[in-house]
C-alpha positions as CSV (number, residue, x, y, z in Angstrom):
1,X,-38.5,-55.0,9.7
2,X,-37.9,-53.3,6.2
3,X,-38.0,-49.8,5.7
4,X,-40.8,-48.6,3.8
5,X,-40.2,-45.3,4.1
6,X,-37.3,-45.7,1.7
7,X,-39.3,-46.8,-1.0
8,X,-41.7,-43.3,0.0
9,X,-41.8,-40.1,-1.7
10,X,-43.7,-36.9,-0.2
11,X,-45.5,-35.0,-2.4
12,X,-47.5,-31.9,-1.8
13,X,-51.1,-32.3,-1.9
14,X,-51.0,-29.3,-4.6
15,X,-50.2,-28.6,-8.6
16,X,-46.7,-27.4,-8.7
17,X,-44.9,-30.5,-8.1
18,X,-47.1,-32.4,-10.9
19,X,-44.3,-32.5,-13.8
20,X,-42.1,-34.6,-11.6
21,X,-44.5,-37.2,-10.2
22,X,-46.7,-37.3,-13.3
23,X,-46.3,-41.2,-14.2
24,X,-43.7,-41.5,-11.5
25,X,-41.9,-45.4,-11.6
26,X,-43.9,-47.8,-10.1
27,X,-41.7,-48.7,-7.4
28,X,-42.4,-45.4,-5.7
29,X,-45.0,-45.2,-3.2
30,X,-46.8,-41.3,-3.0
31,X,-47.5,-39.3,0.3
32,X,-49.7,-36.6,-0.2
33,X,-49.7,-33.8,2.1
34,X,-50.1,-30.2,2.8
35,X,-46.1,-28.6,2.1
36,X,-45.9,-28.3,6.3
37,X,-46.8,-31.5,6.8
38,X,-44.5,-32.9,5.0
39,X,-42.2,-31.6,6.9
40,X,-43.2,-33.9,9.4
41,X,-43.4,-36.6,7.6
42,X,-39.4,-36.7,6.9
43,X,-37.6,-35.7,10.3
44,X,-40.5,-39.1,11.1
45,X,-39.2,-41.2,8.3
46,X,-42.4,-41.4,6.9
47,X,-40.9,-41.1,3.1
48,X,-37.5,-40.7,2.2
49,X,-37.6,-37.1,0.4
50,X,-40.3,-34.9,0.6
51,X,-41.2,-31.2,-1.1
52,X,-41.1,-28.5,2.3
53,X,-41.6,-24.8,3.0
54,X,-37.7,-23.3,2.4
55,X,-38.8,-21.6,5.5
56,X,-39.0,-24.9,7.2
57,X,-35.6,-26.6,6.3
58,X,-34.6,-23.2,7.9
59,X,-36.0,-24.6,11.1
60,X,-34.5,-27.9,10.6
61,X,-31.3,-27.5,9.2
62,X,-29.2,-29.2,11.5
63,X,-31.3,-32.5,10.5
64,X,-31.8,-31.8,6.7
65,X,-30.0,-31.5,4.4
66,X,-31.5,-30.4,0.7
67,X,-32.0,-32.2,-2.7
68,X,-30.0,-30.6,-5.6
69,X,-31.5,-29.3,-9.4
70,X,-35.7,-29.6,-7.9
71,X,-37.8,-27.1,-5.8
72,X,-41.0,-25.0,-6.6
73,X,-39.8,-21.3,-7.2
74,X,-40.8,-18.6,-9.6
75,X,-39.5,-16.3,-11.2
76,X,-41.5,-13.5,-11.1
77,X,-45.3,-14.5,-10.6
78,X,-46.0,-17.2,-9.5
79,X,-49.7,-17.5,-10.0
80,X,-50.6,-19.5,-6.6
81,X,-48.8,-17.3,-3.5
82,X,-51.1,-14.2,-3.4
83,X,-52.2,-11.7,-0.7
84,X,-55.7,-11.1,-1.3
85,X,-58.2,-8.4,0.0
86,X,-61.1,-6.3,-0.4
87,X,-59.1,-3.1,-0.4
88,X,-55.7,-1.6,-1.1
89,X,-53.0,-2.9,1.0
90,X,-52.3,0.0,2.1
91,X,-55.7,0.4,3.7
92,X,-55.4,-3.0,5.2
93,X,-54.5,-3.1,9.0
94,X,-55.4,-7.3,9.6
95,X,-54.7,-10.2,7.2
96,X,-55.4,-13.6,7.5
97,X,-52.4,-16.2,7.6
98,X,-52.9,-19.8,6.0
99,X,-52.0,-23.0,8.5
100,X,-50.0,-24.7,5.5
101,X,-47.2,-23.3,4.6
102,X,-43.9,-21.5,6.5
103,X,-42.5,-20.1,4.0
104,X,-45.5,-17.6,2.1
105,X,-45.8,-16.5,5.5
106,X,-42.1,-15.3,6.3
107,X,-42.1,-14.1,2.8
108,X,-45.7,-12.1,3.4
109,X,-44.0,-10.7,6.6
110,X,-40.6,-9.5,5.2
111,X,-42.2,-8.2,2.5
112,X,-44.6,-5.8,4.4
113,X,-41.9,-5.0,6.9
114,X,-39.3,-4.0,4.5
115,X,-41.3,-1.8,3.2
116,X,-42.8,0.3,6.7
117,X,-46.1,-1.6,6.5
118,X,-47.3,-2.9,10.1
119,X,-50.7,-5.8,10.2
120,X,-52.2,-7.6,13.2
121,X,-52.1,-10.6,11.5
122,X,-53.8,-14.4,12.6
123,X,-53.4,-17.9,11.5
124,X,-56.6,-19.7,10.6
125,X,-57.2,-22.8,8.3
126,X,-56.7,-21.6,4.2
127,X,-60.6,-21.1,3.2
128,X,-60.8,-18.3,1.9
129,X,-64.4,-17.3,3.0
130,X,-63.5,-17.5,6.3
131,X,-60.2,-15.9,6.2
132,X,-61.9,-12.9,4.6
133,X,-64.7,-12.7,7.4
134,X,-62.1,-12.4,9.8
135,X,-59.6,-10.1,8.3
136,X,-59.3,-7.2,5.6
137,X,-56.8,-9.6,3.9
138,X,-55.9,-12.9,3.5
139,X,-53.3,-14.6,2.0
140,X,-53.2,-18.2,0.2
141,X,-51.0,-20.3,-1.0
142,X,-50.9,-23.3,-3.9
143,X,-54.3,-24.4,-5.4
144,X,-56.5,-23.0,-3.3
145,X,-54.5,-19.1,-4.5
146,X,-55.6,-20.4,-8.1
147,X,-59.4,-21.1,-7.2
148,X,-59.9,-18.2,-5.6
149,X,-58.1,-15.8,-8.0
150,X,-60.2,-17.3,-10.7
151,X,-63.4,-16.7,-8.4
152,X,-62.3,-13.2,-7.5
153,X,-59.9,-11.8,-9.6
154,X,-60.5,-8.2,-8.4
155,X,-59.4,-8.9,-4.7
156,X,-55.8,-10.0,-5.7
157,X,-53.5,-7.8,-4.5
158,X,-50.2,-9.1,-4.8
159,X,-48.3,-11.9,-6.0
160,X,-45.6,-12.6,-3.3
161,X,-43.0,-14.1,-6.2
162,X,-43.4,-11.2,-8.4
163,X,-43.0,-8.8,-5.2
164,X,-39.4,-10.9,-4.3
165,X,-37.9,-10.7,-7.8
166,X,-38.9,-6.7,-8.0
167,X,-37.2,-6.1,-4.6
168,X,-34.0,-8.2,-5.2
169,X,-33.8,-9.4,-8.7
170,X,-33.8,-12.7,-7.9
171,X,-36.0,-16.2,-8.3
172,X,-38.0,-16.9,-4.8
173,X,-37.8,-20.4,-4.5
174,X,-40.7,-21.9,-2.1
175,X,-40.3,-25.7,-1.6
176,X,-37.0,-27.5,-1.1
177,X,-37.1,-30.8,-1.6
178,X,-35.0,-32.2,1.9
179,X,-34.2,-35.3,3.3
180,X,-32.9,-36.6,6.6
181,X,-29.0,-35.9,7.4
182,X,-29.1,-39.9,8.2
183,X,-30.3,-41.1,4.8
184,X,-28.1,-43.2,2.5
185,X,-27.3,-41.1,-0.1
186,X,-27.8,-44.3,-2.5
187,X,-31.4,-44.2,-1.1
188,X,-31.4,-40.5,-2.5
189,X,-30.0,-40.5,-5.9
190,X,-32.4,-43.3,-6.3
191,X,-35.5,-41.2,-6.0
192,X,-34.3,-37.9,-6.8
193,X,-33.6,-39.9,-10.1
194,X,-37.1,-40.8,-10.9
195,X,-38.4,-37.1,-10.3
196,X,-35.7,-35.7,-12.5
197,X,-37.3,-38.4,-15.4
198,X,-40.3,-37.0,-14.7
199,X,-39.0,-33.7,-15.3
200,X,-37.3,-33.9,-18.4
201,X,-39.5,-35.5,-19.9
202,X,-41.9,-32.5,-19.3
203,X,-39.5,-29.8,-20.3
204,X,-38.7,-31.8,-23.8
205,X,-41.9,-33.5,-25.0
206,X,-44.8,-31.9,-25.2
207,X,-46.8,-34.7,-25.6
208,X,-45.5,-35.3,-21.5
209,X,-46.9,-31.5,-21.2
210,X,-50.0,-32.4,-22.4
211,X,-50.2,-35.2,-20.2
212,X,-49.3,-33.4,-17.6
213,X,-51.5,-30.4,-17.9
214,X,-54.8,-33.0,-18.7
215,X,-53.8,-34.9,-15.1
216,X,-53.7,-31.0,-13.4
217,X,-57.2,-30.6,-14.9
218,X,-59.2,-33.5,-13.2
219,X,-57.5,-32.9,-9.9
220,X,-59.0,-29.1,-10.5
221,X,-61.4,-26.8,-11.8
222,X,-58.4,-25.0,-13.9
223,X,-58.5,-24.7,-17.6
224,X,-56.8,-25.7,-19.9
225,X,-55.4,-22.2,-20.8
226,X,-55.0,-21.2,-17.0
227,X,-52.8,-24.5,-16.5
228,X,-50.3,-23.8,-19.5
229,X,-49.5,-20.6,-18.1
230,X,-49.5,-21.9,-14.5
231,X,-47.2,-24.4,-15.8
232,X,-44.5,-21.6,-16.8
233,X,-45.1,-19.5,-13.8
234,X,-43.9,-22.0,-11.2
235,X,-40.9,-23.7,-12.4
236,X,-39.6,-27.3,-10.5
237,X,-35.4,-27.2,-11.8
238,X,-33.3,-24.6,-9.8
239,X,-30.0,-23.8,-10.6
240,X,-27.0,-22.0,-8.9
241,X,-29.2,-18.1,-9.6
242,X,-31.6,-20.2,-8.1
243,X,-29.9,-20.9,-4.9
244,X,-28.6,-17.5,-4.8
245,X,-32.5,-16.5,-4.6
246,X,-32.8,-19.0,-1.7
247,X,-30.6,-18.7,0.3
248,X,-31.3,-14.6,0.0
249,X,-34.9,-15.6,1.3
250,X,-33.4,-17.4,4.0
251,X,-30.5,-15.4,5.1
252,X,-32.8,-12.4,5.4
253,X,-36.2,-13.7,5.9
254,X,-35.6,-16.9,8.4
255,X,-32.3,-15.4,9.9
256,X,-30.4,-19.0,8.6
257,X,-26.8,-16.5,7.0
258,X,-25.5,-19.8,7.0
259,X,-24.5,-21.9,3.7
260,X,-27.1,-24.3,2.2
261,X,-26.1,-28.4,3.3
262,X,-26.8,-30.3,0.3
263,X,-27.0,-34.4,0.1
264,X,-23.9,-34.3,-2.3
């Protein structure tokens, strides 16, 4: 029996990894799923590696290792991790949380706790209208946050990436690429290289950047200008400064003080 998972790479079912996955080498199968679902897919060997919520890495760090260089982060406004509300944060008493991302939930609770605010939290499906019917505010991520902000700009109360930067002066890393610790390093390096190739082209070529934006437009209702802006707010290349922000988040919001463990 062949290890078909070795030819499969997990991808979040949002736009934030498009620079990595656009026009990926046809050798690779792509498994698209919500961020939290990808954690289970990696653990079950459904894919060789995948981007998962950073908070899920903290939860499963005994089984997972990080891949270097790539992730999902922001240096300030991220545009797609937003707290909405029909009233100000100071007037809110309850917040509906999405079921599809552990990192945004952990970050929001951390930011609210350290600012001295207390709320009643509930977890629901990531549906803006339903969430706002049940609570004073709601947290959304990814494409749903972008779409809700487009339709209800007056209800955006907090960009969590900006709030993290203002508190710590560090980038916020929302998603990390991980693999199981028992995954052969050669297979990981091949998948990692394929993703980096796409990112390198996106960063260096205006033609490639335009192709990624057009690809994203075909899968969303966002305008060209908003997507062009978005791919400047969210980034996929991580360096040591971003790792400092990641470690700060994992240690303070997820109770993981240990050093980060990488595949190589």
